[in-house]
Structure formats: C-alpha cells, structure tokens
N, CA, C and O atoms as CSV, one atom per row, in Angstrom:
chain,resi,resn,atom,element,x,y,z
A,1,MET,N,N,0.804,-1.212,-0.014
A,1,MET,CA,C,0.016,-0.033,-0.004
A,1,MET,C,C,0.899,1.222,-0.008
A,1,MET,O,O,1.898,1.295,0.707
A,2,PHE,N,N,0.521,2.180,-0.806
A,2,PHE,CA,C,1.319,3.436,-0.851
A,2,PHE,C,C,0.317,4.588,-0.959
A,2,PHE,O,O,-0.847,4.398,-1.313
A,3,ALA,N,N,0.819,5.815,-0.633
A,3,ALA,CA,C,0.056,7.013,-0.739
A,3,ALA,C,C,0.896,8.109,-1.269
A,3,ALA,O,O,2.122,8.090,-1.161
A,4,VAL,N,N,0.230,9.078,-1.848
A,4,VAL,CA,C,0.918,10.332,-2.224
A,4,VAL,C,C,0.402,11.522,-1.367
A,4,VAL,O,O,-0.777,11.876,-1.348
A,5,ILE,N,N,1.337,12.062,-0.707
A,5,ILE,CA,C,0.955,13.133,0.292
A,5,ILE,C,C,1.572,14.425,-0.187
A,5,ILE,O,O,2.492,14.424,-1.005
A,6,GLU,N,N,1.038,15.577,0.350
A,6,GLU,CA,C,1.551,16.916,0.096
A,6,GLU,C,C,2.122,17.417,1.365
A,6,GLU,O,O,1.446,17.348,2.392
A,7,SER,N,N,3.330,17.922,1.376
A,7,SER,CA,C,3.965,18.561,2.552
A,7,SER,C,C,4.980,19.563,2.006
A,7,SER,O,O,5.752,19.241,1.103
A,8,GLY,N,N,4.974,20.710,2.526
A,8,GLY,CA,C,5.834,21.791,2.180
A,8,GLY,C,C,5.777,22.243,0.733
A,8,GLY,O,O,6.750,22.757,0.182
A,9,GLY,N,N,4.630,22.041,0.142
A,9,GLY,CA,C,4.482,22.400,-1.235
A,9,GLY,C,C,5.034,21.393,-2.155
A,9,GLY,O,O,5.088,21.666,-3.354
A,10,LYS,N,N,5.448,20.258,-1.717
A,10,LYS,CA,C,5.955,19.213,-2.602
A,10,LYS,C,C,5.149,17.923,-2.437
A,10,LYS,O,O,4.525,17.735,-1.393
A,11,GLN,N,N,5.139,17.083,-3.369
A,11,GLN,CA,C,4.422,15.797,-3.298
A,11,GLN,C,C,5.382,14.598,-3.039
A,11,GLN,O,O,6.409,14.488,-3.708
A,12,HIS,N,N,5.048,13.685,-2.056
A,12,HIS,CA,C,5.953,12.591,-1.779
A,12,HIS,C,C,5.132,11.320,-1.878
A,12,HIS,O,O,3.985,11.268,-1.433
A,13,THR,N,N,5.735,10.291,-2.469
A,13,THR,CA,C,5.135,8.968,-2.454
A,13,THR,C,C,5.670,8.215,-1.324
A,13,THR,O,O,6.889,8.089,-1.207
A,14,VAL,N,N,4.838,7.692,-0.464
A,14,VAL,CA,C,5.219,7.013,0.707
A,14,VAL,C,C,4.545,5.683,0.900
A,14,VAL,O,O,3.447,5.481,0.381
A,15,SER,N,N,5.143,4.774,1.616
A,15,SER,CA,C,4.573,3.511,2.106
A,15,SER,C,C,5.016,3.305,3.458
A,15,SER,O,O,5.930,3.982,3.928
A,16,GLU,N,N,4.382,2.349,4.156
A,16,GLU,CA,C,4.646,2.092,5.538
A,16,GLU,C,C,6.097,1.705,5.733
A,16,GLU,O,O,6.617,0.867,4.996
A,17,GLY,N,N,6.754,2.295,6.702
A,17,GLY,CA,C,8.156,1.917,7.040
A,17,GLY,C,C,9.118,2.808,6.422
A,17,GLY,O,O,10.299,2.748,6.764
A,18,ASP,N,N,8.683,3.705,5.459
A,18,ASP,CA,C,9.626,4.544,4.721
A,18,ASP,C,C,10.238,5.611,5.663
A,18,ASP,O,O,9.578,6.053,6.604
A,19,ASN,N,N,11.446,6.005,5.419
A,19,ASN,CA,C,12.106,7.185,6.062
A,19,ASN,C,C,12.286,8.210,4.918
A,19,ASN,O,O,12.763,7.884,3.831
A,20,LEU,N,N,11.889,9.442,5.209
A,20,LEU,CA,C,12.121,10.408,4.157
A,20,LEU,C,C,12.322,11.799,4.802
A,20,LEU,O,O,11.783,12.096,5.868
A,21,LYS,N,N,13.131,12.645,4.099
A,21,LYS,CA,C,13.480,13.957,4.521
A,21,LYS,C,C,12.493,14.939,3.774
A,21,LYS,O,O,12.446,14.955,2.544
A,22,ILE,N,N,11.739,15.723,4.529
A,22,ILE,CA,C,10.813,16.667,4.069
A,22,ILE,C,C,11.131,18.065,4.565
A,22,ILE,O,O,12.028,18.237,5.390
A,23,GLU,N,N,10.432,19.041,4.090
A,23,GLU,CA,C,10.565,20.441,4.496
A,23,GLU,C,C,10.447,20.469,6.060
A,23,GLU,O,O,9.765,19.629,6.647
A,24,LEU,N,N,11.096,21.407,6.684
A,24,LEU,CA,C,11.117,21.496,8.142
A,24,LEU,C,C,9.666,21.660,8.682
A,24,LEU,O,O,8.861,22.469,8.221
A,25,LEU,N,N,9.428,20.820,9.688
A,25,LEU,CA,C,8.115,20.845,10.328
A,25,LEU,C,C,8.355,21.236,11.845
A,25,LEU,O,O,9.426,21.003,12.405
A,26,SER,N,N,7.295,21.840,12.459
A,26,SER,CA,C,7.369,22.183,13.854
A,26,SER,C,C,7.009,20.882,14.645
A,26,SER,O,O,6.180,20.080,14.216
A,27,GLY,N,N,7.640,20.729,15.754
A,27,GLY,CA,C,7.374,19.580,16.660
A,27,GLY,C,C,8.653,19.074,17.185
A,27,GLY,O,O,9.722,19.354,16.642
A,28,GLU,N,N,8.556,18.290,18.292
A,28,GLU,CA,C,9.700,17.766,18.934
A,28,GLU,C,C,10.010,16.376,18.405
A,28,GLU,O,O,9.132,15.648,17.939
A,29,GLU,N,N,11.251,16.045,18.490
A,29,GLU,CA,C,11.701,14.694,18.054
A,29,GLU,C,C,11.011,13.657,18.867
A,29,GLU,O,O,10.832,13.767,20.080
A,30,GLY,N,N,10.608,12.586,18.100
A,30,GLY,CA,C,9.785,11.529,18.772
A,30,GLY,C,C,8.302,11.753,18.853
A,30,GLY,O,O,7.566,10.874,19.302
A,31,SER,N,N,7.862,12.868,18.444
A,31,SER,CA,C,6.331,13.186,18.346
A,31,SER,C,C,5.682,12.578,17.147
A,31,SER,O,O,6.355,12.286,16.159
A,32,THR,N,N,4.439,12.387,17.201
A,32,THR,CA,C,3.621,11.822,16.105
A,32,THR,C,C,2.992,12.938,15.273
A,32,THR,O,O,2.449,13.914,15.791
A,33,LEU,N,N,3.091,12.747,13.986
A,33,LEU,CA,C,2.510,13.730,12.968
A,33,LEU,C,C,1.405,13.019,12.188
A,33,LEU,O,O,1.436,11.799,12.026
A,34,GLU,N,N,0.445,13.780,11.715
A,34,GLU,CA,C,-0.560,13.274,10.869
A,34,GLU,C,C,-0.656,14.186,9.641
A,34,GLU,O,O,-0.842,15.399,9.740
A,35,PHE,N,N,-0.520,13.533,8.475
A,35,PHE,CA,C,-0.663,14.253,7.178
A,35,PHE,C,C,-2.017,13.961,6.622
A,35,PHE,O,O,-2.322,12.834,6.231
A,36,ASP,N,N,-2.861,15.028,6.588
A,36,ASP,CA,C,-4.248,14.873,6.018
A,36,ASP,C,C,-4.436,15.292,4.644
A,36,ASP,O,O,-5.509,15.115,4.068
A,37,LYS,N,N,-3.384,15.869,4.069
A,37,LYS,CA,C,-3.366,16.234,2.638
A,37,LYS,C,C,-2.916,15.142,1.811
A,37,LYS,O,O,-1.806,15.199,1.282
A,38,VAL,N,N,-3.747,14.068,1.641
A,38,VAL,CA,C,-3.473,12.873,0.899
A,38,VAL,C,C,-4.062,12.963,-0.443
A,38,VAL,O,O,-5.284,13.028,-0.575
A,39,LEU,N,N,-3.205,12.970,-1.516
A,39,LEU,CA,C,-3.656,13.109,-2.900
A,39,LEU,C,C,-4.190,11.815,-3.525
A,39,LEU,O,O,-5.101,11.818,-4.354
A,40,MET,N,N,-3.572,10.700,-3.083
A,40,MET,CA,C,-3.896,9.349,-3.685
A,40,MET,C,C,-3.512,8.251,-2.754
A,40,MET,O,O,-2.481,8.310,-2.084
A,41,ILE,N,N,-4.361,7.224,-2.713
A,41,ILE,CA,C,-4.052,5.995,-1.988
A,41,ILE,C,C,-4.282,4.829,-2.922
A,41,ILE,O,O,-5.274,4.775,-3.648
A,42,SER,N,N,-3.321,3.873,-2.887
A,42,SER,CA,C,-3.472,2.700,-3.645
A,42,SER,C,C,-2.977,1.474,-2.926
A,42,SER,O,O,-1.929,1.545,-2.284
A,43,ASP,N,N,-3.693,0.306,-2.994
A,43,ASP,CA,C,-3.223,-0.911,-2.375
A,43,ASP,C,C,-2.835,-1.963,-3.371
A,43,ASP,O,O,-2.763,-3.146,-3.038
A,44,GLY,N,N,-2.591,-1.561,-4.550
A,44,GLY,CA,C,-2.175,-2.417,-5.687
A,44,GLY,C,C,-3.319,-2.827,-6.641
A,44,GLY,O,O,-3.139,-2.986,-7.849
A,45,GLU,N,N,-4.499,-2.986,-6.025
A,45,GLU,CA,C,-5.672,-3.380,-6.881
A,45,GLU,C,C,-6.642,-2.061,-6.947
A,45,GLU,O,O,-7.104,-1.684,-8.024
A,46,ASN,N,N,-6.881,-1.476,-5.868
A,46,ASN,CA,C,-7.908,-0.411,-5.808
A,46,ASN,C,C,-7.110,0.918,-5.546
A,46,ASN,O,O,-6.133,0.917,-4.797
A,47,SER,N,N,-7.526,1.982,-6.144
A,47,SER,CA,C,-6.890,3.294,-6.099
A,47,SER,C,C,-7.968,4.307,-5.775
A,47,SER,O,O,-9.049,4.255,-6.361
A,48,LYS,N,N,-7.715,5.202,-4.887
A,48,LYS,CA,C,-8.542,6.369,-4.567
A,48,LYS,C,C,-7.747,7.589,-4.984
A,48,LYS,O,O,-6.617,7.762,-4.526
A,49,ILE,N,N,-8.293,8.436,-5.834
A,49,ILE,CA,C,-7.667,9.653,-6.248
A,49,ILE,C,C,-8.560,10.774,-5.780
A,49,ILE,O,O,-9.762,10.755,-6.043
A,50,GLY,N,N,-7.991,11.770,-5.079
A,50,GLY,CA,C,-8.745,12.855,-4.487
A,50,GLY,C,C,-8.914,14.044,-5.500
A,50,GLY,O,O,-8.217,14.155,-6.508
A,51,SER,N,N,-9.814,14.842,-5.171
A,51,SER,CA,C,-9.955,16.065,-5.962
A,51,SER,C,C,-10.176,17.332,-5.065
A,51,SER,O,O,-11.321,17.755,-4.910
A,52,PRO,N,N,-9.185,17.901,-4.516
A,52,PRO,CA,C,-7.745,17.577,-4.649
A,52,PRO,C,C,-7.345,16.569,-3.635
A,52,PRO,O,O,-6.374,15.854,-3.882
A,53,TYR,N,N,-8.036,16.429,-2.452
A,53,TYR,CA,C,-7.616,15.438,-1.438
A,53,TYR,C,C,-8.557,14.309,-1.277
A,53,TYR,O,O,-9.757,14.457,-1.506
A,54,VAL,N,N,-8.024,13.130,-0.872
A,54,VAL,CA,C,-8.959,11.986,-0.544
A,54,VAL,C,C,-9.520,12.281,0.799
A,54,VAL,O,O,-8.774,12.597,1.726
A,55,GLU,N,N,-10.863,12.183,0.944
A,55,GLU,CA,C,-11.612,12.297,2.128
A,55,GLU,C,C,-11.341,11.271,3.127
A,55,GLU,O,O,-11.232,10.098,2.768
A,56,ASN,N,N,-11.216,11.630,4.424
A,56,ASN,CA,C,-11.002,10.773,5.564
A,56,ASN,C,C,-9.705,9.899,5.452
A,56,ASN,O,O,-9.586,8.812,6.015
A,57,ALA,N,N,-8.845,10.424,4.747
A,57,ALA,CA,C,-7.500,9.704,4.656
A,57,ALA,C,C,-6.413,10.365,5.422
A,57,ALA,O,O,-6.310,11.591,5.464
A,58,LYS,N,N,-5.567,9.519,6.054
A,58,LYS,CA,C,-4.586,10.055,6.962
A,58,LYS,C,C,-3.345,9.191,6.806
A,58,LYS,O,O,-3.436,7.983,6.586
A,59,VAL,N,N,-2.183,9.826,6.923
A,59,VAL,CA,C,-0.937,9.147,6.954
A,59,VAL,C,C,-0.297,9.552,8.307
A,59,VAL,O,O,-0.102,10.739,8.569
A,60,THR,N,N,0.005,8.629,9.100
A,60,THR,CA,C,0.658,8.858,10.397
A,60,THR,C,C,2.119,8.614,10.352
A,60,THR,O,O,2.559,7.593,9.823
A,61,ALA,N,N,2.923,9.546,10.907
A,61,ALA,CA,C,4.365,9.451,10.840
A,61,ALA,C,C,5.012,9.874,12.246
A,61,ALA,O,O,4.448,10.617,13.048
A,62,LYS,N,N,6.156,9.351,12.414
A,62,LYS,CA,C,6.903,9.685,13.607
A,62,LYS,C,C,8.060,10.569,13.262
A,62,LYS,O,O,8.826,10.248,12.354
A,63,LEU,N,N,8.223,11.722,13.982
A,63,LEU,CA,C,9.305,12.671,13.681
A,63,LEU,C,C,10.623,12.157,14.362
A,63,LEU,O,O,10.726,12.027,15.582
A,64,ILE,N,N,11.584,11.888,13.496
A,64,ILE,CA,C,12.847,11.250,13.953
A,64,ILE,C,C,13.734,12.365,14.426
A,64,ILE,O,O,14.088,12.435,15.603
A,65,SER,N,N,14.109,13.274,13.475
A,65,SER,CA,C,15.030,14.282,13.757
A,65,SER,C,C,14.897,15.519,12.832
A,65,SER,O,O,14.214,15.489,11.809
A,66,HIS,N,N,15.578,16.594,13.241
A,66,HIS,CA,C,15.725,17.765,12.359
A,66,HIS,C,C,17.113,17.931,11.966
A,66,HIS,O,O,17.989,17.496,12.714
A,67,GLY,N,N,17.426,18.536,10.830
A,67,GLY,CA,C,18.792,18.757,10.423
A,67,GLY,C,C,18.916,19.724,9.230
A,67,GLY,O,O,17.963,20.413,8.867
A,68,LYS,N,N,20.085,19.750,8.649
A,68,LYS,CA,C,20.314,20.615,7.501
A,68,LYS,C,C,21.014,19.783,6.373
A,68,LYS,O,O,21.858,18.931,6.651
A,69,HIS,N,N,20.667,20.038,5.208
A,69,HIS,CA,C,21.315,19.351,4.054
A,69,HIS,C,C,22.685,20.000,3.885
A,69,HIS,O,O,23.018,20.982,4.548
A,70,ASP,N,N,23.491,19.401,2.948
A,70,ASP,CA,C,24.781,19.934,2.590
A,70,ASP,C,C,24.704,21.353,2.127
A,70,ASP,O,O,23.633,21.766,1.682
A,71,LYS,N,N,25.749,22.134,2.194
A,71,LYS,CA,C,25.669,23.499,1.748
A,71,LYS,C,C,25.934,23.524,0.199
A,71,LYS,O,O,26.798,22.846,-0.357
A,72,ILE,N,N,25.117,24.352,-0.390
A,72,ILE,CA,C,25.318,24.641,-1.860
A,72,ILE,C,C,25.925,25.995,-2.009
A,72,ILE,O,O,25.582,26.893,-1.240
A,73,LYS,N,N,26.831,26.206,-2.974
A,73,LYS,CA,C,27.379,27.493,-3.219
A,73,LYS,C,C,26.726,28.101,-4.465
A,73,LYS,O,O,26.509,27.409,-5.460
A,74,VAL,N,N,26.420,29.377,-4.401
A,74,VAL,CA,C,25.892,30.086,-5.561
A,74,VAL,C,C,26.859,31.123,-5.855
A,74,VAL,O,O,27.283,31.901,-5.000
A,75,PHE,N,N,27.231,31.129,-7.165
A,75,PHE,CA,C,28.169,32.157,-7.653
A,75,PHE,C,C,27.576,32.891,-8.862
A,75,PHE,O,O,27.107,32.294,-9.831
A,76,LYS,N,N,27.625,34.182,-8.745
A,76,LYS,CA,C,27.105,35.077,-9.818
A,76,LYS,C,C,28.200,35.862,-10.340
A,76,LYS,O,O,29.020,36.323,-9.547
A,77,MET,N,N,28.319,36.088,-11.693
A,77,MET,CA,C,29.457,36.915,-12.267
A,77,MET,C,C,28.904,37.417,-13.572
A,77,MET,O,O,28.218,36.733,-14.331
A,78,LYS,N,N,29.260,38.669,-13.772
A,78,LYS,CA,C,29.032,39.337,-15.110
A,78,LYS,C,C,30.413,39.773,-15.619
A,78,LYS,O,O,31.105,40.594,-15.017
A,79,ARG,N,N,30.772,39.175,-16.763
A,79,ARG,CA,C,32.072,39.331,-17.334
A,79,ARG,C,C,32.368,40.764,-17.685
A,79,ARG,O,O,31.486,41.479,-18.160
A,80,ARG,N,N,33.544,41.185,-17.469
A,80,ARG,CA,C,34.018,42.613,-17.771
A,80,ARG,C,C,33.299,43.682,-17.047
A,80,ARG,O,O,33.372,44.847,-17.437
A,81,LYS,N,N,32.591,43.333,-15.985
A,81,LYS,CA,C,31.877,44.339,-15.245
A,81,LYS,C,C,32.327,44.441,-13.810
A,81,LYS,O,O,31.786,45.240,-13.046
A,82,ASP,N,N,33.335,43.626,-13.419
A,82,ASP,CA,C,33.853,43.578,-12.084
A,82,ASP,C,C,32.801,43.275,-11.045
A,82,ASP,O,O,32.803,43.840,-9.952
A,83,TYR,N,N,31.904,42.378,-11.397
A,83,TYR,CA,C,30.847,41.917,-10.542
A,83,TYR,C,C,30.914,40.468,-10.219
A,83,TYR,O,O,30.774,39.635,-11.114
A,84,ARG,N,N,31.124,40.122,-8.958
A,84,ARG,CA,C,31.200,38.770,-8.472
A,84,ARG,C,C,30.505,38.620,-7.159
A,84,ARG,O,O,30.812,39.359,-6.224
A,85,ARG,N,N,29.596,37.715,-7.042
A,85,ARG,CA,C,28.908,37.409,-5.656
A,85,ARG,C,C,28.905,36.041,-5.407
A,85,ARG,O,O,28.557,35.256,-6.289
A,86,THR,N,N,29.308,35.610,-4.140
A,86,THR,CA,C,29.292,34.187,-3.739
A,86,THR,C,C,28.428,34.172,-2.478
A,86,THR,O,O,28.583,35.005,-1.585
A,87,TYR,N,N,27.553,33.241,-2.433
A,87,TYR,CA,C,26.875,32.998,-1.151
A,87,TYR,C,C,26.479,31.499,-1.111
A,87,TYR,O,O,26.455,30.839,-2.150
A,88,GLY,N,N,26.174,30.974,0.080
A,88,GLY,CA,C,25.814,29.627,0.267
A,88,GLY,C,C,24.433,29.508,0.940
A,88,GLY,O,O,23.893,30.474,1.478
A,89,HIS,N,N,23.898,28.300,0.886
A,89,HIS,CA,C,22.580,27.998,1.391
A,89,HIS,C,C,22.583,26.580,1.943
A,89,HIS,O,O,23.114,25.665,1.313
A,90,ARG,N,N,21.964,26.390,3.171
A,90,ARG,CA,C,21.763,25.048,3.761
A,90,ARG,C,C,20.313,24.988,4.075
A,90,ARG,O,O,19.819,25.743,4.912
A,91,GLN,N,N,19.602,24.082,3.405
A,91,GLN,CA,C,18.133,23.950,3.567
A,91,GLN,C,C,17.958,23.065,4.795
A,91,GLN,O,O,18.648,22.064,4.989
A,92,SER,N,N,16.969,23.501,5.636
A,92,SER,CA,C,16.600,22.660,6.823
A,92,SER,C,C,15.635,21.591,6.411
A,92,SER,O,O,14.902,21.755,5.436
A,93,PHE,N,N,15.620,20.467,7.154
A,93,PHE,CA,C,14.713,19.370,6.824
A,93,PHE,C,C,14.308,18.694,8.204
A,93,PHE,O,O,14.916,18.877,9.259
A,94,SER,N,N,13.214,17.905,8.045
A,94,SER,CA,C,12.783,17.072,9.120
A,94,SER,C,C,12.745,15.674,8.592
A,94,SER,O,O,12.209,15.477,7.501
A,95,GLN,N,N,13.291,14.639,9.299
A,95,GLN,CA,C,13.250,13.276,8.900
A,95,GLN,C,C,12.166,12.630,9.639
A,95,GLN,O,O,12.103,12.704,10.866
A,96,VAL,N,N,11.278,11.975,8.899
A,96,VAL,CA,C,10.142,11.247,9.401
A,96,VAL,C,C,10.072,9.844,8.924
A,96,VAL,O,O,10.560,9.491,7.850
A,97,GLN,N,N,9.419,9.006,9.793
A,97,GLN,CA,C,9.197,7.612,9.462
A,97,GLN,C,C,7.799,7.326,9.368
A,97,GLN,O,O,7.072,7.615,10.319
A,98,ILE,N,N,7.307,6.761,8.274
A,98,ILE,CA,C,5.868,6.612,8.042
A,98,ILE,C,C,5.437,5.360,8.808
A,98,ILE,O,O,6.016,4.292,8.608
A,99,GLU,N,N,4.416,5.470,9.693
A,99,GLU,CA,C,3.935,4.403,10.424
A,99,GLU,C,C,2.703,3.686,9.939
A,99,GLU,O,O,2.627,2.457,9.919
A,100,SER,N,N,1.753,4.487,9.555
A,100,SER,CA,C,0.513,3.890,8.973
A,100,SER,C,C,-0.185,4.749,7.921
A,100,SER,O,O,-0.111,5.977,7.888
A,101,ILE,N,N,-0.866,3.993,7.067
A,101,ILE,CA,C,-1.678,4.765,6.066
A,101,ILE,C,C,-3.203,4.283,6.246
A,101,ILE,O,O,-3.499,3.088,6.262
A,102,SER,N,N,-4.084,5.252,6.372
A,102,SER,CA,C,-5.491,4.792,6.576
A,102,SER,C,C,-6.403,5.622,5.679
A,102,SER,O,O,-6.130,6.779,5.357
A,103,SER,N,N,-7.478,4.985,5.300
A,103,SER,CA,C,-8.397,5.786,4.455
A,103,SER,C,C,-9.821,5.614,4.949
A,103,SER,O,O,-10.746,6.197,4.383
C-alpha cells in the first residue's frame, strides 16, 4: 500500500516503514505527525484519487530528527563588469518515518 501526500508544497510517494526527509516541520523529536493532505491511496488493486484530497484519509508518521542538508554554493558573475557574488545556502529538513496509512 502506498500514498501520495503533500507537505511543504511538494508531493511525496510514501509507504509504511519509509524514512524520508521533508521540509522543516514544527514539533519535537519523537512526536507523532498526521498528514491529512493525501492526494492518492493505492493498495495495488484499488486506487482512490482525490480532488484535490482524498476524504477521511490520513498518513501517520513519527518525527525522527531535524537537520540541515549539505551546503550549496551560488556564484554570480558578469564578465568585464567587475561583478562577483558568492553565497551559500543550507536547507533545513525534518526526517520522518511513516507508520501507517489509513483511508
């Protein structure tokens, strides 16, 4: 069984037992989260597709940790204009483990 959920403006395909890194969520490590923005649920034979969300569907997850991804460097330059800018960015994330999918 798998589901497609929406979190942080992105869509994620999840199934029970999956670990995934999603946009930073508020909450303490070890707490339980519920995702109610479920776009689709499938068990291999039957599928439910929402418009936009499936009614009475929930995905329960456990918040494992918070962290930051690796740093990316952004470099801008305009040739012959003596213009150079360098900056970096580290995106924050929350790591969750999917416990159950219900519809």
